C-alpha positions as CSV (number, residue, x, y, z in Angstrom):
1,M,58.0,153.1,87.6
2,I,56.3,152.7,84.3
3,A,53.2,154.7,83.8
4,P,50.2,152.1,83.8
5,T,49.1,153.5,80.2
6,T,52.5,152.6,78.7
7,D,52.4,150.1,75.8
8,L,55.0,147.3,76.1
9,V,56.7,145.2,73.6
10,E,57.6,141.5,74.4
11,L,60.2,139.9,71.9
12,H,60.8,136.8,73.7
13,L,57.8,134.5,74.8
14,H,57.5,130.8,74.2
15,V,53.9,129.7,73.8
16,G,54.8,126.6,75.7
17,G,55.3,128.6,78.8
18,A,52.6,131.1,78.4
19,V,49.2,129.6,78.4
20,A,47.3,129.7,81.7
21,P,46.8,126.3,83.7
22,H,42.9,126.5,83.5
23,I,43.0,126.9,79.7
24,L,45.6,123.9,79.5
25,W,43.4,122.0,81.7
26,A,40.0,122.6,79.6
27,I,42.2,121.7,76.4
28,A,43.6,118.5,77.7
29,H,40.0,117.4,78.9
30,D,38.5,118.6,75.5
31,L,41.1,116.4,73.6
32,G,40.7,113.5,75.8
33,F,44.4,113.6,77.1
34,K,45.1,111.1,80.1
35,L,46.8,113.2,82.6
36,P,49.0,111.7,85.5
37,V,46.8,113.9,87.9
38,K,43.3,114.0,88.7
39,S,43.2,117.2,90.6
40,Y,43.4,120.6,88.7
41,W,45.7,121.8,91.6
42,D,47.9,119.0,91.0
43,F,47.9,119.9,87.4
44,C,49.0,123.5,88.2
45,E,52.2,122.0,90.0
46,L,52.7,120.0,86.8
47,V,52.8,122.7,84.4
48,T,54.6,125.4,86.5
49,A,58.3,125.9,87.2
50,D,58.2,126.4,90.9
51,S,62.0,127.3,92.2
52,S,61.7,124.1,94.5
53,K,61.6,121.9,91.6
54,I,63.9,123.8,89.0
55,S,67.9,123.2,89.4
56,S,68.9,123.8,85.7
57,L,67.7,124.9,82.5
58,G,67.2,121.0,81.8
59,D,64.5,120.9,84.5
60,Y,62.7,124.0,83.2
61,L,62.6,122.7,79.7
62,Q,61.4,119.4,80.5
63,I,58.1,121.1,82.0
64,M,57.6,122.3,78.4
65,H,58.4,119.3,76.6
66,L,56.6,116.6,78.9
67,W,53.3,118.6,79.2
68,T,52.5,122.1,77.9
69,E,53.7,121.4,74.2
70,K,52.0,117.9,74.2
71,I,48.4,119.5,75.3
72,Q,49.0,122.3,72.7
73,S,49.3,119.6,69.9
74,S,46.4,119.8,67.8
75,P,45.2,122.6,65.3
76,S,42.3,123.5,67.7
77,A,44.8,123.8,70.7
78,I,47.3,125.7,69.1
79,E,44.7,128.2,67.7
80,R,43.4,128.6,71.2
81,S,46.7,128.9,73.0
82,I,47.8,131.6,70.9
83,Y,44.7,133.7,71.2
84,E,44.9,133.3,74.8
85,V,48.2,134.2,75.2
86,I,48.1,137.4,73.2
87,G,44.7,138.6,75.1
88,K,46.3,137.9,78.5
89,E,49.2,139.8,77.7
90,Y,47.4,142.9,76.4
91,R,45.1,142.6,79.6
92,S,47.7,142.2,82.1
93,S,50.7,144.4,80.8
94,R,49.3,146.6,77.9
95,V,51.8,144.4,75.6
96,S,50.7,145.9,72.3
97,M,53.4,144.3,70.1
98,I,54.2,140.8,70.7
99,E,56.2,138.2,69.2
100,L,55.4,134.5,69.9
101,R,57.8,131.8,69.5
102,F,57.3,127.9,69.4
103,N,58.4,124.6,67.4
104,P,55.5,123.8,65.1
105,M,56.9,120.0,65.1
106,K,56.5,119.9,68.7
107,R,52.9,120.4,68.4
108,N,52.3,117.7,65.6
109,L,52.8,114.5,67.8
110,E,56.1,113.6,66.0
111,G,54.0,113.8,62.4
112,E,50.7,112.6,63.3
113,R,49.3,116.0,62.7
114,D,49.9,117.8,59.4
115,L,52.5,120.6,60.1
116,D,50.8,123.1,57.7
117,Y,47.3,122.5,59.8
118,I,49.0,123.5,63.0
119,I,50.7,126.6,61.5
120,A,47.6,127.7,59.8
121,A,45.7,127.1,63.3
122,A,48.4,129.2,65.0
123,L,47.9,132.1,62.5
124,R,44.2,132.1,63.0
125,G,44.6,132.2,66.6
126,M,46.9,135.1,66.3
127,D,44.9,137.0,63.6
128,R,41.5,136.7,65.7
129,A,43.5,138.1,68.9
130,C,45.1,140.9,66.9
131,L,41.5,141.8,65.6
132,A,40.0,141.6,69.1
133,Y,42.5,143.6,71.0
134,G,44.0,145.9,68.2
135,V,47.7,144.5,68.8
136,K,50.4,143.7,66.4
137,A,51.9,140.2,66.7
138,G,53.9,137.8,64.7
139,L,55.3,134.1,65.0
140,I,58.8,132.9,65.4
141,F,59.5,129.4,64.6
142,C,61.9,127.7,66.9
143,L,64.7,125.3,65.5
144,A,65.9,122.6,67.9
145,R,69.3,121.7,68.7
146,E,68.2,118.2,69.4
147,F,66.6,117.8,66.0
148,E,68.3,116.4,62.9
149,Y,69.3,119.0,60.1
150,E,66.5,117.7,57.8
151,L,64.0,118.6,60.3
152,N,65.2,122.1,61.1
153,E,65.4,122.7,57.4
154,I,61.8,121.9,56.9
155,L,60.9,124.6,59.7
156,V,62.9,127.1,57.8
157,K,61.0,126.1,54.7
158,K,57.9,126.5,56.3
159,A,58.9,129.9,57.8
160,I,59.8,131.0,54.3
161,K,56.4,129.9,53.1
162,Y,54.4,131.7,55.7
163,L,56.4,134.8,55.8
164,G,54.2,137.6,55.0
165,R,51.4,135.7,56.6
166,G,52.2,136.2,59.9
167,V,55.7,134.3,60.5
168,I,58.1,136.7,60.9
169,G,61.5,134.9,62.2
170,I,63.3,132.0,63.3
171,D,65.2,130.9,66.5
172,L,67.5,128.2,67.6
173,A,66.4,126.8,70.9
174,G,67.4,124.0,73.3
175,P,70.5,123.6,75.7
176,E,73.9,124.3,74.3
177,S,76.0,121.2,73.9
178,H,78.1,120.1,76.8
179,T,80.3,117.8,74.4
180,L,80.7,119.3,71.1
181,E,83.0,122.2,70.3
182,L,80.5,125.4,70.2
183,G,82.0,126.6,67.1
184,K,81.4,123.4,65.3
185,D,77.9,122.8,66.7
186,V,76.5,126.0,65.3
187,L,78.2,125.5,61.7
188,R,75.3,122.9,61.3
189,Y,72.7,125.8,61.4
190,R,74.7,128.3,59.3
191,D,73.2,127.6,56.0
192,L,69.7,127.6,57.3
193,F,70.0,131.1,59.0
194,A,71.8,132.4,55.9
195,R,68.5,131.2,53.6
196,A,66.3,132.6,56.3
197,R,68.1,136.2,56.3
198,A,68.1,136.0,52.5
199,A,64.2,135.3,52.3
200,G,63.7,138.4,54.8
201,L,63.0,136.6,58.0
202,G,64.3,137.8,61.1
203,T,66.9,135.8,63.0
204,T,67.4,135.1,66.8
205,V,69.4,132.5,68.9
206,H,69.1,131.3,72.3
207,T,72.8,131.3,73.6
208,G,74.7,132.4,76.6
209,E,71.8,131.5,78.8
210,T,73.5,129.2,81.3
211,S,77.0,129.4,83.1
212,H,78.7,126.2,81.4
213,T,79.3,127.5,78.1
214,G,80.4,130.8,79.3
215,P,80.8,133.8,76.5
216,E,82.1,131.0,73.9
217,G,78.4,130.1,72.6
218,V,77.7,133.9,72.0
219,L,80.8,134.2,70.1
220,A,80.3,131.3,68.1
221,V,76.8,132.4,67.2
222,L,77.9,135.7,66.3
223,S,80.6,134.3,63.9
224,E,78.5,131.6,62.1
225,L,74.8,132.6,62.3
226,K,74.9,136.3,62.3
227,P,71.6,137.0,64.1
228,A,69.7,140.3,64.3
229,R,69.2,139.4,68.1
230,I,70.2,136.9,70.8
231,G,68.0,135.5,73.5
232,H,69.1,135.9,77.0
233,G,73.1,136.2,76.2
234,I,73.9,137.1,79.6
235,A,77.2,135.2,79.5
236,A,78.5,137.7,76.9
237,A,79.2,140.3,79.8
238,A,82.4,137.8,81.0
239,S,84.0,138.7,77.7
240,D,85.1,142.1,76.4
241,E,85.4,140.7,72.9
242,A,81.7,139.3,72.8
243,I,80.5,142.9,74.4
244,K,82.5,144.8,71.7
245,R,81.2,142.3,68.7
246,L,77.5,142.6,70.1
247,R,77.7,146.5,70.2
248,D,79.6,146.6,66.5
249,E,77.4,144.5,64.9
250,N,74.3,145.9,66.6
251,V,73.1,142.7,68.0
252,V,70.3,143.0,70.5
253,L,70.0,141.0,73.6
254,E,66.5,139.6,74.7
255,I,67.0,139.7,78.7
256,C,64.6,137.4,80.6
257,P,65.4,138.1,84.1
258,T,62.7,135.9,86.4
259,S,63.6,132.9,84.0
260,N,67.2,133.3,84.4
261,L,66.7,133.5,88.1
262,R,64.6,130.3,88.1
263,T,67.0,128.2,85.9
264,H,69.9,129.2,88.4
265,A,71.6,131.0,85.4
266,I,72.2,133.8,87.7
267,R,72.4,133.8,91.6
268,D,70.3,137.0,92.4
269,L,69.2,140.2,91.0
270,Q,72.6,142.1,92.2
271,E,74.5,139.5,90.0
272,L,72.0,140.5,87.2
273,K,72.6,144.1,87.8
274,G,76.4,143.7,87.4
275,I,75.9,141.9,84.1
276,L,73.6,144.6,82.7
277,D,75.6,147.4,84.0
278,K,78.6,145.8,82.1
279,L,76.5,145.4,79.0
280,R,75.3,148.8,78.9
281,A,78.7,150.2,79.6
282,G,80.0,148.4,76.6
283,G,77.2,149.9,74.3
284,V,75.3,146.7,74.1
285,K,71.3,147.3,73.3
286,L,69.0,145.4,75.6
287,T,65.3,144.5,76.0
288,I,63.4,143.0,78.8
289,N,61.3,139.8,78.3
290,T,59.4,137.4,80.2
291,D,60.0,134.0,78.4
292,A,57.4,132.2,79.8
293,T,54.7,134.0,81.8
294,Y,52.3,131.4,83.4
295,M,55.1,128.7,83.8
296,I,57.1,131.1,86.1
297,N,54.4,133.2,87.4
298,T,55.3,136.5,85.8
299,T,54.2,139.2,83.4
300,L,56.1,141.6,81.3
301,R,55.1,144.7,83.6
302,R,56.1,142.6,86.6
303,E,59.5,141.9,85.0
304,F,59.9,146.0,84.8
305,D,58.5,146.5,88.3
306,L,61.1,143.8,89.7
307,L,63.9,145.3,88.1
308,I,63.2,149.0,88.9
309,E,62.2,148.3,92.4
310,N,65.3,146.4,93.2
311,G,67.8,149.1,91.6
312,V,68.7,146.8,88.6
313,I,67.7,149.5,86.3
314,D,65.9,152.8,86.6
315,D,63.2,154.4,84.9
316,A,65.2,156.0,82.1
317,E,66.8,152.7,81.4
318,A,63.5,150.8,81.4
319,A,62.0,153.3,78.8
320,R,65.1,153.0,76.7
321,C,64.6,149.1,76.8
322,I,61.0,149.4,75.7
323,D,62.1,151.9,72.8
324,T,64.9,149.4,71.7
325,A,62.3,146.5,71.6
326,R,60.0,148.6,69.6
327,A,62.7,149.4,67.3
328,S,64.1,145.8,67.1
329,T,61.0,143.9,66.5
330,F,60.7,141.5,63.3
331,I,56.9,142.7,63.1
332,R,56.5,144.9,60.2
């Protein structure tokens, strides 16, 4: 087991899935949001991803898009949300280095709010939490696969603008296309990722998170977007070529065990063990993360305990994952 005094590093945590229900409830009432439920306990059901109501990644993402992101859509709401997330992760798991990711455009009510005010408020919340708890933190802006190119371009420009002030990278999130050839799909973002890298931003991409794309999404992302890290990426285990390229190109995977279980990307922990064993044997660097703490009722320390107690990894491998995360962070 990991010693209680060990500091942890979180590389993959979405603000939309990490704010406690009681905080979201308070923010919603402070801002006058009309909620579809009257009871706090019904609200908790609304904003958590219970396994009984999640059959796919789409169901999982819908909770964030419909409610948590909307409730966080004001400068005061996003400032409080980020402050609360950082403090809670430190108190619950001694997460002393944390990267938080979110899409500022999904916090501005489709342009009703000023984007720079949303970003400035998020940075204030982060700075206050870092001062209060003595941790290091950084923000990653998530580009959205469902957005038009021009909107994602604005997000990259904003990330570059606030580089050095707390924004540390960009991500590409959202379900991978069922209809477009994956290689052509990622071409839409190649220029944006090149611009972000050239400016000094870290780059990570959600891919290989679901079974329907297989390793093709990972290979396409490696070829066209050249990220430093990949979010999830478990589908790469089905391809010797993908494993070799991840190793040779020194790309780190951000593994999120409970999230993958909840979205049915994997059947059970034994399947995850087979995946991680194959990736490790191929020399791929791994980190352990939560993805969404409150939405799936987990903490980073609980993720490590889950894997160790079920024989998915041992203590030595857990320590390696922590060291890899610390070496792979975009926080400087």
